[in-house]
N, C-alpha and C positions, 0 to 999 in steps of 0.2 A: 640475522638469515633468513629473508621475511620467506615462508613458506608458499610454493607455487598453488596457485584456484585451483581447484578440483569443483566440479561440478556436475549432481547428478541429472544425466541425460535422460528424457522421458523415451527419447528416439528410441535409443539404446538400452535404457532399464539397466545401467550401470554407473556408474560416478567417473568421470572422466578429467584429466587435465585440462584446463582451458587452455587454450592456444589461439587466438582472434586471427581471420582471416589475412588482415593486412595487417603488419606487424606495429604493434603500435595505436593503432585504432579500433575501436568497438561500436558494432550498431547493438543497440538495445530499446527491442520493440516489446511492449507492453498494452495488449487490450486494458480499454478505460472504460467510463461509464455511460450506460444508454441512459438520456439525462431526461427522466420522466416522473423521477422525483427523489429524495434525498436518500442517499448511500447507508446502506447499513453495514455493520460491521463483518460481512463475510466480504463485500465489498474492498471493507478498509485495507482486509487483512493484505491481498496483492500490494496496493497502495506500500504497506508500510514494508512489507518483504522485499520487493523488490528497488524501494528508495534505498535500502542499505545496500543492497547486490551496487544500485549505482555508485554509491558512494564508495563503495569498494574499489571499483575499475579505477573511481576517478584517480582514486589514491596512487593505483597503480599503470594506467597506463595512460601516455601523452596526451590521448583524446579519444574522447567517449561522446560520445550522441544517444541520447537517451530520450525515443519516439512514445507517446501517449496518447493514444487516441481519445476523440468524444465523439460517441455517436449518437446525433441529432436525428435522425430521421429516422422511425423506426414503426411499428407497427404498436407497439404501446404506448408510442410519444403521443401518436396521433387519438389512439382510443382515450388517452389520459387528458388531452385537450379539449374532447369532446365532453368529456365529464367536468371537467371545471368550467366549461363556458369560455374560454377565453383561445385566442389565438397561439397555433405552436410556436410560433418566435417569443412570445415571456414566457412560456413558459420552458423551456429548452433555454431561455436566459438566465430567469432566475434559476433554477435547477445547477447549471452552469454555477452561475456566484456562490452557490450555497457549496457545491462541492469544494470548490477553490479554499474558500472558509475553513473546512471540515479538513481537506488535504494538508492544512497548514495548522491547523490546530494538530495533528498527530505530525507533526514537524517533519512533514515530506516535504522534500526539497522539488523545485517547478524543473519538468522535463526539460530537455533544450527545443524540443517541437512538441505541439498539440494541437496537431490536426483533425477538424472537424470533416465528420463524412460530407454534409450538403458542400463543401468547397474543390472536393473533386469527384462530384460527379461525372464530368467530362472524363476524367481519366476510367473510371467504372464503366461507362458506356464503349472503351475503348478496348478495355480488357475482355466484355462481353464477344466485341465483334472476332477479336483476337481469335478466342477459343472456337467461335460458330466457323469461322475459318477454318481451324484445323481437323475442324468434324467429330472435337470430344462435348460440342453442345448441342444442341436444337431449340427450333424456335416453334412452341404448341400452345396453342389458346390466348395466346398475346402475351406469353409468359417467355423466356429464355434459359433454359437448362442444362447443368453441368450432367453428363451422360456418365455415373461415375463406373460403370463396367467397362468403359473408354481407358482408364486408368488402373494399369494391373497391380501396383503397391498401394492401392489405397486400404487406407485400415493398418497400415504400418505402424503408424503413431500408438494408438489405442490399442491396437491388437486387437480389433474385434472382429470374428470372423462372419461373413457374408452374413446371416440369421440375425446376429448381433447388433449390426451395421442398420439393416430393417427394422428391427424392431426398437433402438434405441436412436432412431434420429429423428425423433420428434418430430418427425415433415410430414407434409399433406399428402396421402395415399391420392390423388388426383387421376381420372380415366385419363388427360392426358400426357401423362409419363410414360417414358418406354420404361422406366423400369421404377419397382417404389423407390430406391434409395437413392435415386435423381435428386438434386438439390437446387435451388433457384437463384439465379443471378441477376435474372430482371423482371418484375413484375406489374401486370397494369395498374391502375393509380382510379380509385372507383369514383365518381362522379365529387365534387367537396373537398379531394385527398391531395396533399399536396403531390409534387410530379416534376416532371422533366421531359420536354423532349427526347426520343431517341430514335432509330433507323427499326425500332421492334413497335414502336407507340409511344405513347404515355405514359410514362410509369413511374418506378422509382426501384432502386438498385436494392439486391438483396443483403442481407446482415453479411454473407462470408464475404462478398466481392469487396467490402470498406478496407479491410485491414490489406488485405492481398496488397488493392491498389499504396494505399498511404505506405506503407511499409516500404514495398518496391520505389516508389517516389524519393521516401529520405535516408532510405539505407542501403537500396540497392540489392541486385537478386542474385548470389545468397546474400545474408549478412550473417552475424556472428548468434543470438539469443534474442528468444523468442522467451517472452514469460507470460501466463496466466493461471486464473483458478483452476481447478484441477476439472470443474467442470465443463473446462473449453475444452479440453482432449477431443471429447466427440461431440457434434460434428461438426463443431465449429473450427477449431484447429486442423484438424482432419480433410473439411472442404478448404480452408487455404491452402494446404500444400498440396490437393489436387490440383485445384486451378490455376496458381503462381509456379506450379512445374510443368505443365501442360503448355501455361501458354508464355512462360521464358527460355522452356529446353534442358531445363535442369532439374536433378534428382532432388536437389536443397529447395526448400526453402530460405531456412536455418539450422546453422550448425549445429547448437542444442535447444533443448525443449525444455524448460524449466517451470512447474506448476506445482503451487500450494494447496493445501487441504483445507479442508471444509471447518467450519466453526458449527457447532451446536450449542444450544441454549438450554441451561438444567439437564445434561442428556439428552435432550429433543432436537429432531431440526427444527430453522428459525422458519417459521408460517406465520399467517397475516390470520389464517383459521383458529392457529393453537393461539392469539395471542402473545406469541414469543417473538414478534417481530423486535426487533431493537438498532435504532438507528443509529449514526455515528452521534447525532445531538443529543439523543437520550444518554447516552454514555458521558458525553459532555457536562451533561447536567448533575453528574453526580463523583466525578473526579475529570483532571487536568488533564490534557488528551495526552502527556508523556507519561503518564499513570499507564493509561488503554496503551499503550503504543510498549512500555514496557513489560503490559501483562502479555499482549502479542510477542512480544520476541522472546519470551522465558518457553516457550515451547520451538521445536525444532518445524520450519516451515511447511516440512512435505508431511508434518504429522495431523489431526485434527487437534483440536481446541475445545472446549468447551469451556462458554460462558458464563460466569455470576455474579452478580455482587459481592459474592466473599473472595470469588480469586484476584477483584477490581482493587479491594479492601490490601489483600495482601501483596500487590504489585506497590499501592504507594508507599506501604512500607518499607517494602525493599528500595524503594527511591530515595525514599524520605530517610534512610542510613549512607546513601552513597553522598547526599545533598548534605548532608550532618556532618560526614566529613569534610567535605568540601567549606564548608561553613567555618570549620574550624582550622583551614587552612588559608582563610581568605586574608590576613592580613601577614602572609611569609612574604618572603619574597618570591620577587615572578622571574620562575624559570625560561628560557627559550622554548620558543617551540620544536618538539620533538614528534618524532612517527610513533603510534600508540603502541603499547609492550608486544610482546610475542605474546603473553596469554592470551590477547582477546585476538590480535593477529591469525592467528595460528588457527583459530576456533572459527572464525569466519571465511576463511582460507578452505574449511574440511567443507565442503556444501553447505556457507553462512551457517554454520551453528552457533547460532547467538545465543543457547543457552549456556555454552562455554565460554563465550565471551561475558556475556554476563556474569557468569563467575568469577571472569578474570577481571571484571569493573571489582566485584567486593575483596577478590587479592588485594590485589593492589590500596583500597581504604583502608583495609587492615592492616597493612603495611604503613600506610601512612597514619594511622591512629597510634603508631608505633616506634612511627621516629621520633627521634629528640631534636639530631642536628637541623640547622633552619635550610642547609643546602638539599639535605635528601628530601625535606617535608615541601620545598620548593619544588625539584623532580618529580615528586609523586603528586604532587597536585597537577602539574602539568600533564603527567601522562595520565592521570584520570580522566582530565578535560579533554585531551587531544582523543583518547580510547574513546569517552562518552560520544564526542561529534560524530566518531566514523559511526554510530549505530544513533547518531541522533536522539543522544539523551544529554540530560545534564544541558541543557542549554537554560536553563534560566539562571537567575539570580538568585544562591544561595537561599541566603536568608529571604528574601521573598516570598522564593518556593514553600520555607518552615512556617510560612504564615500562613500558608493555604491560599483559597480563593475569597479571605475575608471580605465583606464587602465595607468603601470606605467608611461608613455612621460603627461599625462594628468596631474597625479602627479603630478609629476617633474614641474611644467609648473604652475599648484597653491600654490605649495610650495614656488616655487621663489616671485608669485606677491604677498603672503602674507609676506617673506621676504620682500620686496619694500616698504607692505604698514607700515611696523614693524618701517623704517627707514624713511619712512616719518613722522610716528605720531613722533619717538626722536626728530627728525628736525621740529614739531612743523608747518608742511606741511600738513595740515589735510585735505584740499581740494582734493589735491593728495590720502591720505588714503581714502577719501570717494567715490575719480573715482574707486580706486583699488576693494573697496568693492561693489560697483554697476556692474563695470566688473563682475567681478565674480558671481554674484544674476543673471544679464543675461545667464550667460553658470548652471545658477541650485543650484549655490553654498553658501550655509549660511558659514558663519564666525560667532562665539559664543567668545569672548574675556572675560576671566578669570582671575583668579589672576598668575596662570603660564602660561599665553598666550593664543595665539589665537589658536583656534581646527576650523573644517569643517569640513563639513556634508551635503551629497546628499540635497535637497529641494523634502521634501516628496511630 
């Protein structure tokens, strides 16, 4: 019996059973990157969290549509392109390409739809016109702004009162605003900046408008699940709700709102000024992407998570233990694919409790290590692989994984030394054979002798 899926809804502040709006169909929208530079480890957390949710939903529902947008027009992009002395398109295309490489490296599936903001400007203009006609938006000094007091329920997602809304809005308090909390739907473009012709003048859309248009186009309004980082609750998601609900005449944009917690670095908030800004590329120079993913899933997605090199090493060691079990099972009879075991699925069904699910992987591995019958070992191997796939883990060849990210030249040297050791053993020169083993051990290479010869792996 598969447990019913329960998710913590930011909107209601409770854990609720998940019931899709349309039976068998699920719509999931997650805010994607603003492409002016490589993604950092904080950006990576929602990628991994909602990738696990996507995998879980695909296992349980017939039709799942996962939409993750790309913001490819923004003030930060314009500033970075100027600083680089390059066209904006060159910056965004290069950054998008690197983003895709990083997402794949940490085991994320591609979304079903990946819309770009620049491809949906016409829809953004139409949405701004709709809000103007309804009287909840107004034009001022070349801008179109949403009038927050026109939305009586504004603030219900974040739980912020009126003073907190103004203090935390991070919006310019300009003289042309009717209310300090009003936010931009459309802004004029300065000379030489990118923009589009519109009924309000030459300009570009505000950030919040983008996600309202793209989610509505691909999922409709309302849709099932909207996800993102905790930093997006206010003002971004709050503003999305306001403009979408007013434009579509509904009290809901999404039925469930999910937000992941922040990542700190050695206990401090990540910041370039503090010198602790860590990109995904930085991490991938130290450990494989799957180790980073395992580390991230070792904490519940709603909890804060602290990054350190020591924590990465611990994650690699935990993943090594699982791969070692798979390597030991590699020659066993292959069992047919089966649903992942309850130890894992029940954990994920409980608001994506990935620490519980990972603990379930280790329970399976321990059971497999103790099993003696071929059919039991084959079954446990299959379950471990299927459960790992649900988490986006154990995707590599076990023996290759245990060898680590060894360069080709290093690998050739290791294989040569192993061959020399085999020759020494055949000649009963055990002293020489032991010397080679110890030499490799000093390099962090562990040899394992078995019926089919000697294999090697990196020391955990």
